[in-house]
C-alpha positions as a Markdown table, in Angstrom:
| # | Residue | x | y | z |
|---|---|---|---|---|
| 1 | Met | 2.8 | -6.2 | -32.9 |
| 2 | Glu | 0.9 | -6.0 | -29.8 |
| 3 | Phe | 2.1 | -7.3 | -26.0 |
| 4 | Thr | 0.0 | -8.1 | -23.5 |
| 5 | Leu | 0.6 | -8.9 | -19.6 |
| 6 | Arg | -0.7 | -12.2 | -19.5 |
| 7 | Gly | 2.4 | -12.9 | -22.1 |
| 8 | Val | 5.3 | -11.3 | -21.1 |
| 9 | Ala | 4.9 | -10.1 | -17.5 |
| 10 | Trp | 7.4 | -13.0 | -17.0 |
| 11 | Ile | 10.1 | -11.2 | -19.3 |
| 12 | Glu | 9.5 | -8.6 | -17.2 |
| 13 | Arg | 10.6 | -10.0 | -13.8 |
| 14 | Ile | 13.4 | -11.6 | -14.8 |
| 15 | Phe | 14.9 | -8.4 | -16.4 |
| 16 | Glu | 13.8 | -6.5 | -13.5 |
| 17 | Pro | 17.1 | -4.5 | -12.1 |
| 18 | Asp | 16.3 | -6.1 | -8.8 |
| 19 | Tyr | 17.4 | -9.2 | -10.2 |
| 20 | Ile | 20.9 | -8.5 | -11.0 |
| 21 | Leu | 22.4 | -10.6 | -8.9 |
| 22 | Val | 20.3 | -13.5 | -10.5 |
| 23 | Arg | 21.6 | -12.8 | -13.8 |
| 24 | Leu | 25.3 | -12.0 | -12.8 |
| 25 | Ala | 25.4 | -15.9 | -11.0 |
| 26 | Ile | 24.7 | -17.2 | -14.4 |
| 27 | Leu | 27.4 | -15.4 | -16.3 |
| 28 | Leu | 29.6 | -16.2 | -13.5 |
| 29 | Ala | 29.1 | -20.2 | -14.0 |
| 30 | Ala | 29.2 | -19.5 | -18.1 |
| 31 | Leu | 32.6 | -17.4 | -17.7 |
| 32 | Val | 34.0 | -20.1 | -15.1 |
| 33 | Gly | 32.7 | -22.8 | -17.4 |
| 34 | Asp | 34.2 | -21.3 | -20.7 |
| 35 | Leu | 37.7 | -20.5 | -19.6 |
| 36 | Leu | 37.8 | -23.6 | -17.8 |
| 37 | Trp | 36.9 | -26.3 | -20.2 |
| 38 | Ile | 36.3 | -24.6 | -23.4 |
| 39 | Val | 39.0 | -21.6 | -24.1 |
| 40 | Pro | 42.1 | -23.3 | -24.6 |
| 41 | Gly | 45.5 | -21.4 | -23.2 |
| 42 | Val | 43.7 | -19.7 | -20.3 |
| 43 | Gly | 46.4 | -17.5 | -18.1 |
| 44 | Ala | 46.2 | -15.0 | -15.2 |
| 45 | Arg | 45.5 | -12.3 | -17.3 |
| 46 | Asp | 42.9 | -13.8 | -18.5 |
| 47 | Trp | 41.0 | -14.5 | -15.5 |
| 48 | Val | 42.0 | -11.1 | -14.3 |
| 49 | Leu | 40.3 | -9.4 | -17.5 |
| 50 | Ala | 37.5 | -11.9 | -17.3 |
| 51 | Leu | 36.6 | -11.1 | -13.7 |
| 52 | Val | 36.7 | -7.6 | -14.2 |
| 53 | Ala | 34.4 | -7.4 | -16.9 |
| 54 | Leu | 31.7 | -9.2 | -14.6 |
| 55 | Val | 32.6 | -6.2 | -12.1 |
| 56 | Leu | 31.0 | -4.1 | -15.0 |
| 57 | Ser | 28.4 | -6.2 | -15.7 |
| 58 | Ala | 27.3 | -6.2 | -11.9 |
| 59 | Val | 27.7 | -2.2 | -11.8 |
| 60 | Cys | 25.5 | -1.7 | -15.3 |
| 61 | Arg | 22.4 | -1.1 | -13.5 |
| 62 | Trp | 23.9 | 2.8 | -12.4 |
| 63 | Ser | 25.5 | 3.1 | -16.1 |
| 64 | Gln | 25.0 | 0.8 | -18.7 |
| 65 | Leu | 26.8 | 3.1 | -21.4 |
| 66 | Trp | 29.9 | 3.6 | -19.3 |
| 67 | Ala | 30.2 | 0.5 | -18.6 |
| 68 | Leu | 29.7 | -0.9 | -21.9 |
| 69 | Leu | 32.1 | 1.6 | -23.1 |
| 70 | Ile | 35.0 | 0.3 | -20.8 |
| 71 | Gln | 33.7 | -3.1 | -21.7 |
| 72 | Ser | 34.5 | -2.5 | -25.0 |
| 73 | Gly | 37.8 | -1.3 | -24.5 |
| 74 | Leu | 39.0 | -4.2 | -22.7 |
| 75 | Leu | 37.7 | -6.1 | -25.7 |
| 76 | Leu | 39.6 | -4.1 | -27.5 |
| 77 | Leu | 42.6 | -5.2 | -25.8 |
| 78 | Ala | 41.7 | -8.4 | -25.7 |
| 79 | Asp | 41.7 | -8.7 | -29.4 |
| 80 | Gly | 44.2 | -6.8 | -30.0 |
| 81 | Tyr | 47.1 | -8.9 | -27.8 |
| 82 | Gly | 45.2 | -12.0 | -28.6 |
| 83 | Phe | 44.3 | -13.0 | -24.9 |
| 84 | Ala | 42.5 | -16.1 | -24.8 |
| 85 | Ala | 39.2 | -14.6 | -22.5 |
| 86 | Ala | 38.3 | -12.3 | -25.9 |
| 87 | Pro | 35.4 | -14.7 | -26.7 |
| 88 | Val | 34.3 | -14.4 | -22.8 |
| 89 | Leu | 34.4 | -10.4 | -22.9 |
| 90 | Lys | 32.8 | -10.6 | -26.2 |
| 91 | Val | 29.5 | -12.3 | -24.4 |
| 92 | Leu | 29.8 | -10.2 | -21.5 |
| 93 | Ala | 29.2 | -7.0 | -23.8 |
| 94 | Cys | 26.6 | -8.4 | -25.8 |
| 95 | Val | 25.1 | -8.8 | -22.2 |
| 96 | Leu | 25.8 | -5.3 | -21.3 |
| 97 | Leu | 24.7 | -3.9 | -24.4 |
| 98 | Phe | 21.2 | -5.7 | -24.1 |
| 99 | Glu | 20.7 | -4.4 | -20.3 |
| 100 | Leu | 21.1 | -0.6 | -22.4 |
| 101 | Ala | 18.7 | -1.5 | -25.0 |
| 102 | Val | 16.1 | -2.6 | -22.0 |
| 103 | Arg | 16.8 | 1.0 | -19.7 |
| 104 | Gly | 18.7 | 3.2 | -21.9 |
| 105 | Arg | 17.9 | 6.4 | -23.8 |
| 106 | Gly | 17.8 | 6.2 | -27.5 |
| 107 | Arg | 20.7 | 8.5 | -28.3 |
| 108 | Gln | 22.5 | 6.0 | -25.3 |
| 109 | Val | 21.4 | 2.7 | -27.0 |
| 110 | Ala | 22.9 | 4.5 | -30.6 |
| 111 | Ala | 26.3 | 5.4 | -29.1 |
| 112 | Gly | 26.7 | 2.1 | -27.1 |
| 113 | Ala | 26.2 | 0.0 | -30.4 |
| 114 | Val | 28.2 | 1.5 | -33.2 |
| 115 | Val | 30.7 | 1.4 | -30.1 |
| 116 | Leu | 30.6 | -2.4 | -30.2 |
| 117 | Gly | 30.1 | -3.1 | -33.6 |
| 118 | Val | 33.2 | -0.8 | -34.3 |
| 119 | Val | 35.3 | -3.0 | -31.9 |
| 120 | Val | 33.9 | -6.1 | -32.8 |
| 121 | Cys | 35.5 | -5.7 | -36.4 |
| 122 | Phe | 38.2 | -3.7 | -35.7 |
| 123 | Asn | 40.4 | -6.4 | -36.8 |
| 124 | Leu | 38.6 | -6.8 | -40.0 |
| 125 | Leu | 38.9 | -3.3 | -41.0 |
| 126 | Asp | 42.2 | -3.8 | -42.8 |
| 127 | Lys | 40.8 | -6.5 | -44.8 |
| 128 | Leu | 37.7 | -5.3 | -46.2 |
| 129 | Pro | 36.2 | -6.1 | -48.8 |
| 130 | Ala | 36.9 | -9.5 | -48.3 |
| 131 | Thr | 35.8 | -9.6 | -44.8 |
| 132 | Ile | 32.6 | -8.1 | -45.1 |
| 133 | Gly | 30.7 | -10.9 | -45.0 |
| 134 | Ala | 32.6 | -12.1 | -41.6 |
| 135 | Ala | 32.2 | -8.6 | -40.4 |
| 136 | Gly | 28.2 | -8.8 | -41.0 |
| 137 | Phe | 27.9 | -11.6 | -39.2 |
| 138 | Arg | 29.5 | -10.4 | -36.2 |
| 139 | Met | 27.7 | -7.1 | -36.1 |
| 140 | Val | 24.8 | -9.4 | -36.2 |
| 141 | Ile | 25.2 | -11.7 | -33.4 |
| 142 | Val | 27.1 | -9.2 | -31.2 |
| 143 | Val | 24.9 | -6.2 | -31.8 |
| 144 | Gly | 21.8 | -7.2 | -33.5 |
| 145 | Val | 20.5 | -9.6 | -31.6 |
| 146 | Pro | 21.2 | -8.3 | -28.1 |
| 147 | Leu | 19.2 | -4.6 | -29.5 |
| 148 | Leu | 16.3 | -6.8 | -30.8 |
| 149 | Leu | 16.1 | -8.7 | -27.7 |
| 150 | Gly | 16.3 | -5.4 | -25.4 |
| 151 | Gly | 13.9 | -3.7 | -27.9 |
| 152 | Tyr | 11.4 | -6.8 | -27.1 |
| 153 | Val | 11.8 | -6.9 | -23.7 |
| 154 | Arg | 11.7 | -3.3 | -23.6 |
| 155 | Leu | 8.3 | -3.1 | -25.4 |
| 156 | Ala | 7.2 | -5.9 | -23.1 |
| 157 | Arg | 8.2 | -3.7 | -19.7 |
| 158 | Asp | 6.6 | -0.8 | -21.4 |
| 159 | Ala | 3.1 | -3.0 | -22.4 |
| 160 | Ala | 3.3 | -4.5 | -19.0 |
| 161 | Arg | 2.9 | -1.0 | -17.2 |
| 162 | Arg | 0.4 | 0.4 | -19.4 |
| 163 | Glu | -1.8 | -2.7 | -18.5 |
| 164 | Arg | -1.3 | -2.6 | -15.3 |
| 165 | Asp | -2.2 | 1.0 | -15.0 |
| 166 | Ser | -5.4 | 0.8 | -17.5 |
| 167 | Ala | -6.8 | -1.8 | -15.0 |
| 168 | Ala | -5.4 | 0.5 | -11.9 |
| 169 | Glu | -8.0 | 2.8 | -13.5 |
| 170 | Arg | -10.9 | 0.9 | -14.2 |
| 171 | Ile | -11.1 | -0.3 | -11.1 |
| 172 | Ala | -11.2 | 2.6 | -9.5 |
| 173 | Ala | -13.7 | 4.5 | -12.2 |
| 174 | Ala | -16.0 | 1.2 | -10.9 |
| 175 | Arg | -15.3 | 2.3 | -7.4 |
| 176 | Ala | -15.9 | 5.8 | -8.0 |
| 177 | Ala | -19.2 | 4.7 | -9.8 |
| 178 | Glu | -20.0 | 2.0 | -7.1 |
| 179 | Arg | -19.6 | 4.8 | -4.5 |
| 180 | Thr | -21.1 | 7.4 | -6.2 |
| 181 | Ala | -23.9 | 5.2 | -6.0 |
| 182 | Ile | -24.6 | 4.5 | -2.4 |
| 183 | Ala | -23.8 | 8.2 | -1.8 |
| 184 | Arg | -27.0 | 9.0 | -4.2 |
| 185 | Glu | -28.9 | 6.1 | -2.3 |
| 186 | Leu | -28.2 | 7.4 | 0.8 |
| 187 | His | -29.2 | 10.8 | 0.2 |
| 188 | Asp | -32.2 | 10.3 | -1.7 |
| 189 | Leu | -33.3 | 7.8 | 0.9 |
| 190 | Val | -32.1 | 7.7 | 4.6 |
| 191 | Ala | -31.0 | 11.2 | 4.6 |
| 192 | His | -34.3 | 12.0 | 3.8 |
| 193 | His | -36.4 | 10.3 | 6.1 |
| 194 | Val | -33.7 | 11.3 | 9.0 |
| 195 | Ser | -34.4 | 14.9 | 8.4 |
| 196 | Ser | -37.8 | 14.4 | 8.5 |
| 197 | Met | -37.1 | 12.9 | 11.6 |
| 198 | Val | -35.5 | 15.8 | 13.0 |
| 199 | Leu | -37.7 | 17.8 | 12.0 |
| 200 | Arg | -40.8 | 16.2 | 13.3 |
| 201 | Val | -38.9 | 15.8 | 16.8 |
| 202 | Gly | -38.2 | 19.5 | 16.8 |
| 203 | Val | -41.9 | 20.1 | 16.5 |
| 204 | Ala | -42.6 | 18.1 | 19.4 |
| 205 | Arg | -40.4 | 20.1 | 21.4 |
| 206 | His | -41.6 | 22.9 | 20.2 |
| 207 | Val | -45.5 | 21.8 | 21.2 |
| 208 | Leu | -44.8 | 20.0 | 24.4 |
| 209 | Ser | -42.7 | 22.6 | 25.4 |
| 210 | Ala | -44.9 | 23.9 | 28.5 |
| 211 | Gly | -46.5 | 21.9 | 31.4 |
| 212 | Thr | -45.2 | 18.5 | 30.2 |
| 213 | Asp | -43.3 | 16.4 | 32.1 |
| 214 | Pro | -39.5 | 16.6 | 32.3 |
| 215 | Arg | -38.5 | 13.6 | 31.7 |
| 216 | Ile | -40.2 | 13.7 | 28.4 |
| 217 | Thr | -38.8 | 17.1 | 27.7 |
| 218 | Glu | -35.7 | 15.9 | 28.5 |
| 219 | Val | -36.1 | 12.5 | 26.4 |
| 220 | Leu | -37.2 | 14.8 | 23.5 |
| 221 | Asp | -33.8 | 17.0 | 23.6 |
| 222 | Asp | -32.0 | 14.2 | 23.5 |
| 223 | Leu | -33.3 | 12.8 | 20.8 |
| 224 | His | -33.4 | 15.8 | 18.9 |
| 225 | Thr | -30.0 | 16.1 | 19.7 |
| 226 | Ser | -29.1 | 12.7 | 18.9 |
| 227 | Ser | -31.0 | 12.7 | 15.2 |
| 228 | Thr | -29.3 | 15.7 | 14.4 |
| 229 | Ala | -25.5 | 14.6 | 14.9 |
| 230 | Ala | -27.0 | 11.2 | 13.0 |
| 231 | Leu | -27.7 | 13.7 | 10.4 |
| 232 | Ala | -24.4 | 15.2 | 10.1 |
| 233 | Asp | -22.7 | 12.4 | 10.5 |
| 234 | Leu | -24.8 | 11.1 | 7.7 |
| 235 | Arg | -23.9 | 14.4 | 4.9 |
| 236 | Lys | -20.0 | 13.7 | 5.9 |
| 237 | Leu | -20.5 | 10.2 | 4.9 |
| 238 | Ile | -22.1 | 11.3 | 1.4 |
| 239 | Gly | -19.6 | 13.9 | 1.0 |
| 240 | Val | -16.9 | 11.0 | 1.6 |
| 241 | Leu | -18.6 | 8.8 | -0.7 |
| 242 | Arg | -18.9 | 11.2 | -3.5 |
| 243 | Asp | -15.1 | 12.8 | -3.0 |
| 244 | Pro | -13.1 | 10.7 | -5.7 |
| 245 | Ala | -9.6 | 10.8 | -3.3 |
| 246 | Pro | -9.0 | 8.3 | -2.0 |
| 247 | Phe | -8.7 | 9.8 | 1.6 |
| 248 | Pro | -10.6 | 13.2 | 1.4 |
| 249 | Thr | -10.2 | 16.1 | 3.8 |
| 250 | Thr | -13.6 | 15.8 | 5.3 |
| 251 | Ala | -13.3 | 13.9 | 8.7 |
| 252 | Phe | -16.0 | 12.8 | 10.7 |
| 253 | Val | -14.5 | 14.6 | 14.0 |
| 254 | Asp | -11.6 | 17.3 | 14.1 |
| 255 | Pro | -8.5 | 16.4 | 15.7 |
| 256 | Gly | -8.3 | 19.1 | 18.7 |
| 257 | Gly | -12.3 | 18.4 | 19.2 |
| 258 | Leu | -11.4 | 14.8 | 19.6 |
| 259 | Pro | -11.7 | 15.1 | 23.6 |
| 260 | Asp | -15.1 | 16.9 | 23.4 |
| 261 | Ala | -16.3 | 14.1 | 20.7 |
| 262 | Leu | -15.6 | 11.3 | 23.8 |
| 263 | Ala | -17.2 | 13.3 | 26.4 |
| 264 | Val | -20.5 | 13.4 | 23.9 |
| 265 | Val | -20.0 | 10.0 | 23.8 |
| 266 | Ile | -19.6 | 8.9 | 27.4 |
| 267 | Asp | -22.2 | 11.3 | 28.5 |
| 268 | Arg | -24.9 | 9.6 | 25.9 |
| 269 | Ala | -23.6 | 6.6 | 27.6 |
| 270 | Arg | -23.8 | 7.7 | 31.6 |
| 271 | Ala | -27.6 | 9.2 | 30.4 |
| 272 | Thr | -28.8 | 5.6 | 30.0 |
| 273 | Gly | -27.4 | 4.6 | 33.1 |
| 274 | Leu | -23.9 | 3.2 | 32.6 |
| 275 | His | -21.2 | 3.9 | 34.9 |
| 276 | Val | -18.2 | 5.3 | 33.1 |
| 277 | Lys | -14.8 | 6.6 | 34.2 |
| 278 | Ala | -12.9 | 7.6 | 31.6 |
| 279 | Thr | -9.4 | 8.7 | 31.5 |
| 280 | Ile | -8.3 | 10.3 | 28.2 |
| 281 | Asp | -4.7 | 11.5 | 27.4 |
| 282 | Pro | -4.8 | 15.5 | 27.0 |
| 283 | Ser | -2.4 | 14.7 | 23.9 |
| 284 | Ala | -5.5 | 13.0 | 21.9 |
| 285 | Thr | -5.9 | 16.4 | 20.5 |
| 286 | His | -2.8 | 16.2 | 18.2 |
| 287 | Leu | -3.8 | 12.8 | 16.9 |
| 288 | Asp | -4.5 | 12.9 | 12.8 |
| 289 | Pro | -8.4 | 12.9 | 11.8 |
| 290 | Leu | -8.1 | 9.0 | 10.3 |
| 291 | Arg | -6.7 | 8.0 | 14.0 |
| 292 | Gly | -9.4 | 10.4 | 15.8 |
| 293 | Ile | -12.3 | 8.8 | 14.1 |
| 294 | Thr | -11.2 | 5.3 | 14.5 |
| 295 | Val | -11.0 | 6.1 | 18.5 |
| 296 | Leu | -14.3 | 7.6 | 18.6 |
| 297 | Arg | -15.9 | 5.1 | 16.8 |
| 298 | Leu | -14.0 | 2.0 | 18.8 |
| 299 | Thr | -15.1 | 3.8 | 21.9 |
| 300 | Gln | -19.2 | 4.0 | 20.3 |
| 301 | Glu | -19.4 | 0.5 | 19.6 |
| 302 | Ala | -17.8 | -0.7 | 23.0 |
| 303 | Leu | -20.1 | 1.6 | 24.9 |
| 304 | Ala | -22.8 | 0.4 | 23.0 |
| 305 | Asn | -21.9 | -3.1 | 22.9 |
| 306 | Thr | -21.4 | -3.1 | 27.3 |
| 307 | Ile | -24.9 | -1.7 | 27.5 |
| 308 | Arg | -26.6 | -4.5 | 25.1 |
| 309 | His | -24.8 | -7.1 | 27.1 |
| 310 | Ala | -23.7 | -6.3 | 30.4 |
| 311 | Gly | -26.8 | -3.7 | 31.4 |
| 312 | Pro | -27.2 | 0.0 | 31.5 |
| 313 | Ser | -26.0 | 0.1 | 35.0 |
| 314 | Ala | -22.7 | -1.8 | 34.0 |
| 315 | Gln | -19.0 | -0.3 | 35.8 |
| 316 | Val | -17.0 | 0.8 | 32.7 |
| 317 | Ala | -13.5 | 1.9 | 32.5 |
| 318 | Leu | -12.2 | 3.8 | 29.2 |
| 319 | Asn | -7.9 | 4.3 | 29.3 |
| 320 | Leu | -7.0 | 6.8 | 26.1 |
| 321 | Thr | -3.4 | 7.3 | 26.1 |
| 322 | Leu | -0.3 | 8.2 | 24.0 |
| 323 | Asp | 3.3 | 7.2 | 24.3 |
| 324 | Ala | 6.9 | 8.8 | 23.3 |
| 325 | Asp | 6.8 | 7.6 | 19.6 |
| 326 | Asn | 2.7 | 8.9 | 19.3 |
| 327 | Ser | 1.5 | 5.2 | 19.4 |
| 328 | Val | -2.5 | 5.4 | 20.4 |
| 329 | His | -3.8 | 3.3 | 23.0 |
| 330 | Ile | -7.2 | 2.9 | 24.0 |
| 331 | Arg | -8.5 | 0.2 | 26.7 |
| 332 | Ile | -12.5 | -0.3 | 27.3 |
| 333 | Glu | -13.3 | -3.1 | 29.9 |
| 334 | Asp | -16.6 | -3.4 | 31.5 |
| 335 | Glu | -17.2 | -5.8 | 34.7 |
| 336 | Gly | -20.1 | -7.6 | 33.2 |
| 337 | Arg | -23.8 | -7.6 | 34.2 |
| 338 | Pro | -24.1 | -6.5 | 38.3 |
| 339 | Ser | -24.9 | -9.8 | 40.3 |
| 340 | Gln | -28.2 | -8.8 | 41.3 |
| 341 | Glu | -29.3 | -8.8 | 37.3 |
| 342 | Asn | -29.6 | -11.7 | 35.2 |
| 343 | Pro | -25.9 | -12.5 | 34.4 |
| 344 | Glu | -24.7 | -13.1 | 30.5 |
| 345 | Pro | -21.6 | -15.3 | 30.0 |
| 346 | Pro | -19.0 | -12.7 | 28.9 |
| 347 | Thr | -18.6 | -15.3 | 25.7 |
| 348 | Ala | -21.9 | -14.9 | 24.4 |
| 349 | Arg | -20.9 | -11.5 | 23.0 |
| 350 | Gly | -20.3 | -10.9 | 19.1 |
| 351 | Ala | -22.2 | -14.2 | 18.6 |
| 352 | Gly | -25.4 | -12.4 | 17.2 |
| 353 | Ser | -24.9 | -10.8 | 13.5 |
| 354 | His | -24.9 | -7.7 | 14.6 |
| 355 | Glu | -22.2 | -7.9 | 16.9 |
| 356 | Gly | -20.3 | -9.7 | 14.9 |
| 357 | His | -20.6 | -7.0 | 12.3 |
| 358 | Gly | -19.6 | -4.6 | 15.0 |
| 359 | Leu | -16.8 | -6.4 | 15.7 |
| 360 | Ile | -15.6 | -7.0 | 12.0 |
| 361 | Gly | -15.7 | -3.3 | 11.5 |
| 362 | Met | -13.7 | -2.3 | 14.2 |
| 363 | Arg | -11.1 | -5.1 | 12.9 |
| 364 | Glu | -11.1 | -3.1 | 9.6 |
| 365 | Arg | -10.6 | -0.1 | 10.7 |
| 366 | Val | -7.8 | -0.6 | 12.8 |
| 367 | Asp | -6.2 | -3.2 | 10.1 |
| 368 | Leu | -6.3 | 0.4 | 7.8 |
| 369 | Leu | -4.2 | 2.2 | 10.1 |
| 370 | Gly | -1.6 | -0.9 | 10.9 |
| 371 | Gly | -2.5 | -1.2 | 14.1 |
| 372 | Ala | -3.3 | -4.2 | 16.3 |
| 373 | Leu | -7.1 | -4.7 | 17.9 |
| 374 | Ser | -7.5 | -7.1 | 21.1 |
| 375 | Val | -11.3 | -8.2 | 22.2 |
| 376 | Gly | -12.4 | -10.8 | 24.6 |
| 377 | Pro | -13.7 | -12.1 | 27.9 |
| 378 | Val | -11.7 | -11.0 | 30.7 |
| 379 | Gly | -13.4 | -12.0 | 34.7 |
| 380 | Lys | -17.0 | -11.8 | 34.1 |
| 381 | Gly | -16.7 | -8.7 | 32.1 |
| 382 | Trp | -15.3 | -7.7 | 28.5 |
| 383 | Arg | -12.0 | -6.0 | 27.2 |
| 384 | Leu | -11.4 | -4.2 | 23.8 |
| 385 | Ser | -7.5 | -2.9 | 23.8 |
| 386 | Ala | -6.7 | -1.5 | 20.3 |
| 387 | Val | -3.1 | -0.3 | 19.4 |
| 388 | Leu | -2.6 | 2.6 | 16.4 |
| 389 | Pro | 0.9 | 3.2 | 15.6 |
| 390 | Ala | 1.6 | 6.5 | 14.8 |
| 391 | Glu | 0.8 | 7.9 | 11.1 |
| 392 | Gln | 3.7 | 6.9 | 8.8 |
| 393 | Lys | 4.3 | 6.9 | 5.2 |
| 394 | Asn | 4.3 | 3.1 | 5.3 |
| 395 | Ser | 0.9 | 3.0 | 6.5 |
| 396 | Arg | -0.6 | 5.5 | 4.1 |
| 397 | Glu | 0.7 | 3.7 | 1.4 |
| 398 | Arg | -1.0 | 0.3 | 2.8 |
| 399 | Arg | -4.4 | 2.6 | 2.9 |
| 400 | Glu | -3.8 | 3.5 | -0.4 |
| 401 | Ala | -3.5 | 0.2 | -1.5 |
| 402 | Arg | -6.9 | -1.1 | -0.3 |
| 403 | Val | -9.0 | 1.8 | -1.4 |
């Protein structure tokens, strides 16, 4: 028989160990109803036995076999002394055998079934063969039915798990194929053109080095440095896309080199005329690669937006700090376009498609680390602030779940 996830997933959920309290509540209601209205002649000892049996049902999630063995002993005691609670104990024993069949090992299930079968037929053994029909009926109802239902749920649970694992593998394979295709296109198209640009700029620097306006030489040097860095980042990106691991060890920036990488970004912004006042916590050298690259990309995007909207002569304050629990706090705030230039309303930022994609990318980076991002106008300028929590197990699981 073939089981599918769609047909039996609800069965798996109902009989998960986490739902033990729900099942116990149902059993308690049935137990109280039986003892109050159905079973005649119920005394205090019957209530005590029934409650002990119910407690055993509660601990079955830790040791189903031992709980069933003790439950069988209580049932034998109740049958032997003619306690009115014997039928209730028999039902609870069936439930324990069912739980054992769902989660126990083969030998444990066999041992529990044999013991319970002997107990339910014990008072009929001395009257065999006349009672063989009654004994067989008890075995089928008390032992056979729980084993059958438990085996079905076990198969359903295993089939659901296999289906879930298979679906996850198919998704991972599709994503890997897509990443490989993107990496191939980047390598064959973009990387080739960027390499050509770097080569041509290098040749231009060599040809025009003598007797050329120093300003042109400076621009060519900066262009060559930027294009070389872009090519290196592009190659790292291709490596990331081709790596089958969810989070490859290849990093765009070494954690210890984060302050230097930020200094390069800030110097490039200053070269355009931007006035940047930067305060960087020395502890930033201890950041993990993921938070390091996030800080670097947030800084690049924020400074680029400032140049685009507030103009290259704007004033910018950048603060990067780490608090006691190693959470990162970064704030980048500008004062808007200088008064002598044509002002732009702060609320106009992010309205265009390019800026919108930049903001979306920043939010995705921060969300991936379980952080918080706030972007918006402040006075005549614009402020970006983000908090990146310390690297923890739960944040790693959240990232893996999104890959």
